[in-house]
Backbone and ligand atoms as CSV (ligand in chain L), in Angstrom:
chain,resi,resn,atom,element,x,y,z
A,1,UNK,N,N,-44.148,-2.056,-44.399
A,1,UNK,CA,C,-43.909,-3.319,-43.668
A,1,UNK,C,C,-42.422,-3.447,-43.341
A,2,UNK,N,N,-41.574,-3.365,-44.394
A,2,UNK,CA,C,-40.126,-3.481,-44.184
A,2,UNK,C,C,-39.633,-2.322,-43.356
A,3,UNK,N,N,-40.201,-1.118,-43.642
A,3,UNK,CA,C,-39.754,0.063,-42.949
A,3,UNK,C,C,-40.040,-0.038,-41.447
A,4,UNK,N,N,-41.219,-0.536,-41.101
A,4,UNK,CA,C,-41.568,-0.629,-39.693
A,4,UNK,C,C,-40.727,-1.714,-39.018
A,5,UNK,N,N,-40.354,-2.719,-39.769
A,5,UNK,CA,C,-39.481,-3.774,-39.251
A,5,UNK,C,C,-38.120,-3.166,-38.913
A,6,UNK,N,N,-37.670,-2.326,-39.873
A,6,UNK,CA,C,-36.359,-1.703,-39.700
A,6,UNK,C,C,-36.358,-0.797,-38.467
A,7,UNK,N,N,-37.544,-0.104,-38.298
A,7,UNK,CA,C,-37.636,0.802,-37.165
A,7,UNK,C,C,-37.520,0.004,-35.854
A,8,UNK,N,N,-37.943,-1.246,-35.887
A,8,UNK,CA,C,-37.855,-2.059,-34.677
A,8,UNK,C,C,-36.432,-2.577,-34.449
A,9,UNK,N,N,-35.749,-2.859,-35.575
A,9,UNK,CA,C,-34.403,-3.451,-35.479
A,9,UNK,C,C,-33.365,-2.386,-35.170
A,10,UNK,N,N,-33.477,-1.220,-35.813
A,10,UNK,CA,C,-32.458,-0.181,-35.675
A,10,UNK,C,C,-32.068,0.150,-34.213
A,11,UNK,N,N,-33.067,0.472,-33.356
A,11,UNK,CA,C,-32.666,0.827,-31.989
A,11,UNK,C,C,-31.888,-0.289,-31.308
A,12,UNK,N,N,-32.277,-1.526,-31.578
A,12,UNK,CA,C,-31.591,-2.676,-30.999
A,12,UNK,C,C,-30.129,-2.695,-31.412
A,13,UNK,N,N,-29.939,-2.375,-32.706
A,13,UNK,CA,C,-28.584,-2.408,-33.219
A,13,UNK,C,C,-27.750,-1.283,-32.575
A,14,UNK,N,N,-28.448,-0.152,-32.366
A,14,UNK,CA,C,-27.733,0.974,-31.761
A,14,UNK,C,C,-27.302,0.607,-30.330
A,15,UNK,N,N,-28.186,-0.047,-29.615
A,15,UNK,CA,C,-27.862,-0.472,-28.249
A,15,UNK,C,C,-26.680,-1.420,-28.268
A,16,UNK,N,N,-26.715,-2.348,-29.243
A,16,UNK,CA,C,-25.621,-3.320,-29.358
A,16,UNK,C,C,-24.304,-2.603,-29.616
A,17,UNK,N,N,-24.332,-1.603,-30.509
A,17,UNK,CA,C,-23.131,-0.858,-30.816
A,17,UNK,C,C,-22.616,-0.142,-29.576
A,18,UNK,N,N,-23.553,0.466,-28.834
A,18,UNK,CA,C,-23.178,1.153,-27.592
A,18,UNK,C,C,-22.494,0.192,-26.633
A,19,UNK,N,N,-23.078,-0.985,-26.471
A,19,UNK,CA,C,-22.520,-1.965,-25.553
A,19,UNK,C,C,-21.117,-2.376,-25.981
A,20,UNK,N,N,-20.962,-2.532,-27.285
A,20,UNK,CA,C,-19.667,-2.934,-27.824
A,20,UNK,C,C,-18.620,-1.848,-27.518
A,21,UNK,N,N,-19.017,-0.585,-27.804
A,21,UNK,CA,C,-18.105,0.533,-27.535
A,21,UNK,C,C,-17.757,0.579,-26.051
A,22,UNK,N,N,-18.758,0.398,-25.189
A,22,UNK,CA,C,-18.528,0.434,-23.742
A,22,UNK,C,C,-17.550,-0.670,-23.328
A,23,UNK,N,N,-17.746,-1.874,-23.931
A,23,UNK,CA,C,-16.861,-3.004,-23.589
A,23,UNK,C,C,-15.427,-2.689,-24.011
A,24,UNK,N,N,-15.278,-2.132,-25.201
A,24,UNK,CA,C,-13.933,-1.811,-25.690
A,24,UNK,C,C,-13.271,-0.768,-24.792
A,25,UNK,N,N,-14.069,0.245,-24.405
A,25,UNK,CA,C,-13.529,1.297,-23.524
A,25,UNK,C,C,-13.105,0.734,-22.172
A,26,UNK,N,N,-13.946,-0.160,-21.626
A,26,UNK,CA,C,-13.612,-0.755,-20.331
A,26,UNK,C,C,-12.331,-1.559,-20.428
A,27,UNK,N,N,-12.196,-2.284,-21.521
A,27,UNK,CA,C,-10.975,-3.074,-21.746
A,27,UNK,C,C,-9.775,-2.150,-21.822
A,28,UNK,N,N,-9.973,-1.065,-22.566
A,28,UNK,CA,C,-8.895,-0.086,-22.776
A,28,UNK,C,C,-8.459,0.511,-21.450
A,29,UNK,N,N,-9.434,0.962,-20.649
A,29,UNK,CA,C,-9.069,1.606,-19.381
A,29,UNK,C,C,-8.594,0.575,-18.363
A,30,UNK,N,N,-9.104,-0.659,-18.499
A,30,UNK,CA,C,-8.608,-1.733,-17.628
A,30,UNK,C,C,-7.122,-1.933,-17.855
A,31,UNK,N,N,-6.707,-1.952,-19.117
A,31,UNK,CA,C,-5.301,-2.111,-19.434
A,31,UNK,C,C,-4.521,-0.888,-18.997
A,32,UNK,N,N,-5.157,0.266,-19.120
A,32,UNK,CA,C,-4.532,1.516,-18.741
A,32,UNK,C,C,-4.058,1.507,-17.294
A,33,UNK,N,N,-4.867,0.860,-16.421
A,33,UNK,CA,C,-4.524,0.812,-15.007
A,33,UNK,C,C,-3.208,0.056,-14.802
A,34,UNK,N,N,-2.918,-0.898,-15.697
A,34,UNK,CA,C,-1.699,-1.685,-15.573
A,34,UNK,C,C,-0.504,-0.964,-16.184
A,35,UNK,N,N,-0.795,0.003,-17.034
A,35,UNK,CA,C,0.279,0.694,-17.761
A,35,UNK,C,C,1.166,1.480,-16.774
A,36,UNK,N,N,2.457,1.523,-17.073
A,36,UNK,CA,C,3.391,2.263,-16.249
A,36,UNK,C,C,3.077,3.749,-16.312
A,37,UNK,N,N,2.945,4.391,-15.170
A,37,UNK,CA,C,2.635,5.813,-15.150
A,37,UNK,C,C,3.893,6.630,-15.395
A,38,UNK,N,N,3.730,7.775,-16.059
A,38,UNK,CA,C,4.877,8.665,-16.271
A,38,UNK,C,C,5.178,9.432,-14.980
A,39,UNK,N,N,6.375,10.029,-14.923
A,39,UNK,CA,C,6.744,10.840,-13.752
A,39,UNK,C,C,5.725,11.938,-13.499
A,40,UNK,N,N,5.260,12.558,-14.618
A,40,UNK,CA,C,4.296,13.668,-14.509
A,40,UNK,C,C,2.975,13.166,-13.932
A,41,UNK,N,N,2.519,12.011,-14.402
A,41,UNK,CA,C,1.264,11.455,-13.890
A,41,UNK,C,C,1.351,11.152,-12.401
A,42,UNK,N,N,2.565,10.758,-11.956
A,42,UNK,CA,C,2.757,10.474,-10.523
A,42,UNK,C,C,2.991,11.761,-9.736
A,43,UNK,N,N,3.141,12.886,-10.454
A,43,UNK,CA,C,3.373,14.167,-9.810
A,43,UNK,C,C,4.738,14.263,-9.146
A,44,UNK,N,N,5.754,13.623,-9.746
A,44,UNK,CA,C,7.087,13.635,-9.137
A,44,UNK,C,C,7.838,14.916,-9.498
A,45,UNK,N,N,8.518,15.471,-8.517
A,45,UNK,CA,C,9.398,16.615,-8.790
A,45,UNK,C,C,10.737,16.064,-9.334
A,46,UNK,N,N,11.642,16.937,-9.818
A,46,UNK,CA,C,12.875,16.422,-10.462
A,46,UNK,C,C,13.710,15.486,-9.571
A,47,UNK,N,N,13.806,15.808,-8.286
A,47,UNK,CA,C,14.592,14.923,-7.410
A,47,UNK,C,C,13.924,13.556,-7.238
A,48,UNK,N,N,12.601,13.575,-7.066
A,48,UNK,CA,C,11.860,12.316,-6.928
A,48,UNK,C,C,11.994,11.504,-8.222
A,49,UNK,N,N,11.942,12.177,-9.372
A,49,UNK,CA,C,12.072,11.471,-10.652
A,49,UNK,C,C,13.456,10.870,-10.800
A,50,UNK,N,N,14.481,11.590,-10.341
A,50,UNK,CA,C,15.860,11.055,-10.378
A,50,UNK,C,C,15.929,9.825,-9.483
A,51,UNK,N,N,15.292,9.886,-8.317
A,51,UNK,CA,C,15.259,8.736,-7.408
A,51,UNK,C,C,14.531,7.559,-8.024
A,52,UNK,N,N,13.500,7.852,-8.802
A,52,UNK,CA,C,12.757,6.764,-9.453
A,52,UNK,C,C,13.644,6.033,-10.453
A,53,UNK,N,N,14.498,6.774,-11.147
A,53,UNK,CA,C,15.421,6.125,-12.101
A,53,UNK,C,C,16.386,5.210,-11.371
A,54,UNK,N,N,16.888,5.666,-10.225
A,54,UNK,CA,C,17.776,4.811,-9.415
A,54,UNK,C,C,17.004,3.561,-8.977
A,55,UNK,N,N,15.774,3.782,-8.519
A,55,UNK,CA,C,14.945,2.665,-8.055
A,55,UNK,C,C,14.700,1.652,-9.174
A,56,UNK,N,N,14.311,2.144,-10.357
A,56,UNK,CA,C,14.013,1.248,-11.485
A,56,UNK,C,C,15.224,0.407,-11.864
A,57,UNK,N,N,16.364,1.028,-11.797
A,57,UNK,CA,C,17.592,0.348,-12.222
A,57,UNK,C,C,18.091,-0.655,-11.186
A,58,UNK,N,N,17.979,-0.327,-9.884
A,58,UNK,CA,C,18.646,-1.142,-8.867
A,58,UNK,C,C,17.717,-1.876,-7.902
A,59,UNK,N,N,16.473,-1.445,-7.784
A,59,UNK,CA,C,15.613,-2.017,-6.745
A,59,UNK,C,C,14.401,-2.765,-7.298
A,60,UNK,N,N,13.874,-2.264,-8.430
A,60,UNK,CA,C,12.609,-2.758,-8.978
A,60,UNK,C,C,12.612,-4.276,-9.227
A,61,UNK,N,N,13.766,-4.798,-9.609
A,61,UNK,CA,C,13.839,-6.246,-9.908
A,61,UNK,C,C,13.447,-7.090,-8.692
A,62,UNK,N,N,13.642,-6.572,-7.486
A,62,UNK,CA,C,13.321,-7.340,-6.281
A,62,UNK,C,C,12.166,-6.749,-5.474
A,63,UNK,N,N,11.883,-5.465,-5.670
A,63,UNK,CA,C,10.854,-4.802,-4.875
A,63,UNK,C,C,9.848,-4.106,-5.748
A,64,UNK,N,N,8.595,-4.557,-5.672
A,64,UNK,CA,C,7.469,-3.905,-6.374
A,64,UNK,C,C,7.246,-2.531,-5.713
A,65,UNK,N,N,7.257,-1.426,-6.521
A,65,UNK,CA,C,7.096,-0.108,-5.891
A,65,UNK,C,C,5.659,0.266,-5.556
A,66,UNK,N,N,4.700,-0.204,-6.376
A,66,UNK,CA,C,3.317,0.231,-6.164
A,66,UNK,C,C,2.406,-0.891,-5.701
A,67,UNK,N,N,2.999,-1.854,-5.002
A,67,UNK,CA,C,2.213,-2.960,-4.459
A,67,UNK,C,C,2.958,-3.510,-3.239
A,68,UNK,N,N,2.204,-4.130,-2.359
A,68,UNK,CA,C,2.870,-4.708,-1.194
A,68,UNK,C,C,3.218,-6.178,-1.443
A,69,UNK,N,N,2.821,-6.680,-2.637
A,69,UNK,CA,C,3.145,-8.083,-2.928
A,69,UNK,C,C,4.634,-8.205,-3.246
A,70,UNK,N,N,5.230,-9.316,-2.800
A,70,UNK,CA,C,6.676,-9.452,-2.872
A,70,UNK,C,C,7.197,-9.962,-4.179
A,71,UNK,N,N,8.419,-9.577,-4.536
A,71,UNK,CA,C,9.193,-10.265,-5.573
A,71,UNK,C,C,10.209,-11.067,-4.766
A,72,UNK,N,N,11.525,-10.820,-4.955
A,72,UNK,CA,C,12.469,-11.482,-4.088
A,72,UNK,C,C,12.493,-10.840,-2.709
A,73,UNK,N,N,12.265,-9.529,-2.693
A,73,UNK,CA,C,12.104,-8.812,-1.432
A,73,UNK,C,C,10.672,-8.324,-1.307
A,74,UNK,N,N,10.292,-7.762,-0.163
A,74,UNK,CA,C,8.912,-7.300,0.019
A,74,UNK,C,C,8.548,-6.132,-0.888
A,75,UNK,N,N,7.257,-5.991,-1.243
A,75,UNK,CA,C,6.793,-4.815,-1.978
A,75,UNK,C,C,6.980,-3.590,-1.090
A,76,UNK,N,N,7.319,-2.454,-1.703
A,76,UNK,CA,C,7.650,-1.275,-0.879
A,76,UNK,C,C,6.588,-0.185,-0.957
A,77,UNK,N,N,5.379,-0.538,-1.426
A,77,UNK,CA,C,4.300,0.442,-1.411
A,77,UNK,C,C,4.076,0.925,0.033
A,78,UNK,N,N,4.089,2.232,0.231
A,78,UNK,CA,C,3.831,2.792,1.546
A,78,UNK,C,C,4.910,2.491,2.580
A,79,UNK,N,N,6.140,2.240,2.103
A,79,UNK,CA,C,7.224,1.822,3.003
A,79,UNK,C,C,7.439,2.818,4.160
A,80,UNK,N,N,7.318,4.124,3.867
A,80,UNK,CA,C,7.549,5.118,4.938
A,80,UNK,C,C,6.247,5.540,5.623
A,81,UNK,N,N,5.118,4.943,5.218
A,81,UNK,CA,C,3.835,5.340,5.815
A,81,UNK,C,C,3.595,4.623,7.134
A,82,UNK,N,N,4.289,3.475,7.320
A,82,UNK,CA,C,4.111,2.728,8.555
A,82,UNK,C,C,5.276,3.047,9.476
A,83,UNK,N,N,5.129,2.705,10.763
A,83,UNK,CA,C,6.176,3.015,11.713
A,83,UNK,C,C,7.360,2.048,11.577
A,84,UNK,N,N,7.051,0.784,11.262
A,84,UNK,CA,C,8.103,-0.229,11.174
A,84,UNK,C,C,8.107,-0.925,9.826
A,85,UNK,N,N,9.287,-1.347,9.390
A,85,UNK,CA,C,9.420,-2.120,8.128
A,85,UNK,C,C,8.836,-3.508,8.351
A,86,UNK,N,N,8.165,-4.045,7.302
A,86,UNK,CA,C,7.396,-5.272,7.491
A,86,UNK,C,C,8.267,-6.502,7.776
A,87,UNK,N,N,9.390,-6.643,7.088
A,87,UNK,CA,C,10.201,-7.870,7.254
A,87,UNK,C,C,11.126,-7.762,8.462
A,88,UNK,N,N,11.935,-6.729,8.480
A,88,UNK,CA,C,12.963,-6.628,9.546
A,88,UNK,C,C,12.393,-6.090,10.853
A,89,UNK,N,N,11.270,-5.381,10.804
A,89,UNK,CA,C,10.703,-4.772,11.999
A,89,UNK,C,C,11.491,-3.553,12.470
A,90,UNK,N,N,12.458,-3.093,11.658
A,90,UNK,CA,C,13.216,-1.899,12.007
A,90,UNK,C,C,12.357,-0.660,11.790
A,91,UNK,N,N,12.681,0.441,12.484
A,91,UNK,CA,C,11.897,1.667,12.272
A,91,UNK,C,C,11.967,2.095,10.795
A,92,UNK,N,N,10.818,2.480,10.241
A,92,UNK,CA,C,10.762,2.918,8.843
A,92,UNK,C,C,11.165,4.384,8.763
A,93,UNK,N,N,12.462,4.659,8.857
A,93,UNK,CA,C,12.920,6.043,8.717
A,93,UNK,C,C,14.113,6.093,7.764
A,94,UNK,N,N,14.525,7.325,7.412
A,94,UNK,CA,C,15.605,7.493,6.430
A,94,UNK,C,C,16.903,6.835,6.876
A,95,UNK,N,N,17.217,6.949,8.180
A,95,UNK,CA,C,18.486,6.382,8.677
A,95,UNK,C,C,18.554,4.873,8.442
A,96,UNK,N,N,17.501,4.171,8.898
A,96,UNK,CA,C,17.496,2.717,8.805
A,96,UNK,C,C,17.445,2.266,7.341
A,97,UNK,N,N,16.591,2.900,6.534
A,97,UNK,CA,C,16.455,2.457,5.145
A,97,UNK,C,C,17.736,2.725,4.364
A,98,UNK,N,N,18.372,3.900,4.588
A,98,UNK,CA,C,19.610,4.141,3.827
A,98,UNK,C,C,20.704,3.179,4.301
A,99,UNK,N,N,20.662,2.779,5.561
A,99,UNK,CA,C,21.630,1.781,6.051
A,99,UNK,C,C,21.403,0.431,5.344
A,100,UNK,N,N,20.147,0.022,5.224
A,100,UNK,CA,C,19.819,-1.225,4.531
A,100,UNK,C,C,20.325,-1.149,3.079
A,101,UNK,N,N,20.086,0.011,2.424
A,101,UNK,CA,C,20.515,0.152,1.035
A,101,UNK,C,C,22.053,0.112,0.948
A,102,UNK,N,N,22.739,0.802,1.855
A,102,UNK,CA,C,24.212,0.863,1.781
A,102,UNK,C,C,24.848,-0.484,2.137
A,103,UNK,N,N,24.324,-1.150,3.175
A,103,UNK,CA,C,25.002,-2.342,3.689
A,103,UNK,C,C,24.349,-3.663,3.267
A,104,UNK,N,N,23.100,-3.606,2.773
A,104,UNK,CA,C,22.390,-4.821,2.410
A,104,UNK,C,C,21.872,-5.545,3.634
A,105,UNK,N,N,21.108,-6.602,3.390
A,105,UNK,CA,C,20.502,-7.388,4.487
A,105,UNK,C,C,20.243,-8.779,3.978
A,106,UNK,N,N,20.670,-9.808,4.679
A,106,UNK,CA,C,20.539,-11.212,4.233
A,106,UNK,C,C,20.657,-11.323,2.706
A,107,UNK,N,N,19.546,-11.600,1.993
A,107,UNK,CA,C,19.667,-11.832,0.521
A,107,UNK,C,C,19.714,-10.547,-0.278
A,108,UNK,N,N,19.587,-9.424,0.388
A,108,UNK,CA,C,19.656,-8.161,-0.362
A,108,UNK,C,C,21.102,-7.676,-0.426
A,109,UNK,N,N,21.563,-7.368,-1.673
A,109,UNK,CA,C,22.956,-6.927,-1.832
A,109,UNK,C,C,23.192,-5.517,-1.268
A,110,UNK,N,N,24.430,-5.202,-0.960
A,110,UNK,CA,C,24.807,-3.852,-0.509
A,110,UNK,C,C,25.017,-2.954,-1.723
A,111,UNK,N,N,24.677,-1.665,-1.548
A,111,UNK,CA,C,24.808,-0.739,-2.685
A,111,UNK,C,C,25.820,0.370,-2.424
A,112,UNK,N,N,26.619,0.249,-1.349
A,112,UNK,CA,C,27.557,1.329,-1.062
A,112,UNK,C,C,28.666,1.473,-2.103
A,113,UNK,N,N,28.887,0.421,-2.914
A,113,UNK,CA,C,29.889,0.524,-3.972
A,113,UNK,C,C,29.246,1.017,-5.272
A,114,UNK,N,N,27.930,0.912,-5.358
A,114,UNK,CA,C,27.223,1.204,-6.603
A,114,UNK,C,C,26.614,2.603,-6.613
A,115,UNK,N,N,26.059,3.014,-5.473
A,115,UNK,CA,C,25.318,4.288,-5.420
A,115,UNK,C,C,26.059,5.292,-4.550
A,116,UNK,N,N,26.139,6.537,-5.041
A,116,UNK,CA,C,26.755,7.577,-4.190
A,116,UNK,C,C,25.701,8.209,-3.288
A,117,UNK,N,N,26.163,9.093,-2.412
A,117,UNK,CA,C,25.317,9.701,-1.404
A,117,UNK,C,C,24.105,10.424,-2.026
A,118,UNK,N,N,24.388,11.133,-3.144
A,118,UNK,CA,C,23.307,11.874,-3.816
A,118,UNK,C,C,22.246,10.925,-4.366
A,119,UNK,N,N,22.664,9.827,-4.968
A,119,UNK,CA,C,21.714,8.860,-5.528
A,119,UNK,C,C,20.858,8.229,-4.429
A,120,UNK,N,N,21.490,7.924,-3.293
A,120,UNK,CA,C,20.741,7.339,-2.175
A,120,UNK,C,C,19.744,8.370,-1.636
A,121,UNK,N,N,20.173,9.627,-1.578
A,121,UNK,CA,C,19.274,10.686,-1.123
A,121,UNK,C,C,18.070,10.821,-2.057
A,122,UNK,N,N,18.320,10.844,-3.362
A,122,UNK,CA,C,17.229,10.931,-4.344
A,122,UNK,C,C,16.286,9.745,-4.195
A,123,UNK,N,N,16.902,8.564,-4.040
A,123,UNK,CA,C,16.137,7.325,-3.888
A,123,UNK,C,C,15.185,7.406,-2.697
A,124,UNK,N,N,15.690,7.865,-1.566
A,124,UNK,CA,C,14.853,7.972,-0.367
A,124,UNK,C,C,13.702,8.947,-0.579
A,125,UNK,N,N,14.003,10.068,-1.233
A,125,UNK,CA,C,12.983,11.065,-1.497
A,125,UNK,C,C,11.876,10.476,-2.383
A,126,UNK,N,N,12.277,9.671,-3.360
A,126,UNK,CA,C,11.287,8.986,-4.203
A,126,UNK,C,C,10.496,7.976,-3.392
A,127,UNK,N,N,11.187,7.206,-2.551
A,127,UNK,CA,C,10.500,6.165,-1.780
A,127,UNK,C,C,9.454,6.751,-0.830
A,128,UNK,N,N,9.609,7.998,-0.439
A,128,UNK,CA,C,8.600,8.637,0.384
A,128,UNK,C,C,7.297,8.891,-0.401
A,129,UNK,N,N,7.363,8.808,-1.731
A,129,UNK,CA,C,6.134,9.015,-2.529
A,129,UNK,C,C,5.369,7.693,-2.712
A,130,UNK,N,N,5.963,6.575,-2.323
A,130,UNK,CA,C,5.310,5.277,-2.587
A,130,UNK,C,C,4.161,5.026,-1.611
L,1,LIG,C1,C,18.489,-9.067,-5.362
L,1,LIG,C2,C,17.239,-8.592,-4.776
L,1,LIG,C3,C,17.224,-7.246,-4.099
L,1,LIG,C4,C,17.609,-6.025,-4.609
L,1,LIG,C5,C,18.256,-5.720,-5.943
L,1,LIG,C6,C,17.225,-5.031,-3.613
L,1,LIG,N1,N,16.656,-5.667,-2.531
L,1,LIG,FE1,FE,15.920,-4.768,-0.872
L,1,LIG,N2,N,15.568,-6.560,-0.048
L,1,LIG,C7,C,15.735,-7.779,-0.665
L,1,LIG,C8,C,15.394,-8.841,0.293
L,1,LIG,C9,C,15.444,-10.344,-0.019
L,1,LIG,C10,C,15.034,-8.193,1.490
L,1,LIG,C11,C,14.615,-8.841,2.799
L,1,LIG,C12,C,15.851,-8.866,3.692
L,1,LIG,C13,C,15.590,-9.513,5.014
L,1,LIG,O1,O,15.326,-10.718,5.037
L,1,LIG,O2,O,15.630,-8.783,6.014
L,1,LIG,C14,C,15.151,-6.779,1.252
L,1,LIG,C15,C,14.841,-5.786,2.171
L,1,LIG,C16,C,14.742,-4.453,1.895
L,1,LIG,C17,C,14.218,-3.448,2.787
L,1,LIG,C18,C,13.688,-3.707,4.201
L,1,LIG,C19,C,12.298,-4.263,4.087
L,1,LIG,C20,C,11.734,-4.700,5.415
L,1,LIG,O3,O,10.494,-4.798,5.471
L,1,LIG,O4,O,12.505,-4.919,6.359
L,1,LIG,C21,C,14.245,-2.255,2.150
L,1,LIG,C22,C,13.756,-0.895,2.670
L,1,LIG,C23,C,14.812,-2.505,0.849
L,1,LIG,N3,N,15.113,-3.832,0.730
L,1,LIG,C24,C,15.047,-1.536,-0.103
L,1,LIG,C25,C,15.741,-1.748,-1.285
L,1,LIG,C26,C,16.151,-0.689,-2.163
L,1,LIG,C27,C,15.835,0.780,-1.985
L,1,LIG,C28,C,16.834,-1.291,-3.180
L,1,LIG,C29,C,17.535,-0.619,-4.330
L,1,LIG,C30,C,18.645,0.220,-4.017
L,1,LIG,C31,C,16.841,-2.713,-2.934
L,1,LIG,N4,N,16.173,-2.952,-1.767
L,1,LIG,C32,C,17.423,-3.674,-3.765
L,1,LIG,C33,C,16.152,-7.998,-1.934
L,1,LIG,C34,C,16.640,-6.994,-2.786
């Protein structure tokens, strides 16, 4: 009697355990999506990774790199994938973007005193991966 009862309860419990494990895994991977990806996970080469460090230090506070949603400035996801920059409407190319970085624009500060030519070059190479 008890044994047959147990036989009925056991599978239910196993299903419950499975559901619990699935829920925990989904939560885990859900959080994983928010986690900062490493350079290797993004497939960045050394120059792109160097540019990412410049970006994190000087640009990230105002520009979201992997989203188009704005902080103080517009998100820069896919910045070079479109023909024109979203806010200024300037052509999205290396010349215009490095000019914006060097000279600044309205509320964006200029970086010509902070970043050298090599750092700006690395930065642009990284921004092409966004
Ligand atoms: C203090 C905040 C701030 C920082 C730091 C900053 N920006 Fe900006 N950025 C802005 C704002 C605000 C704008 C919009 C300017 C405008 O109104 O045209 C902008 C505009 C831009 C644009 C043109 C976007 C468009 O759609 O026209 C680019 C590209 C850009 N920033 C790149 C960078 C890069 C690269 C860095 C790091 C070297 C950086 N910014 C650092 C605030 C910032």
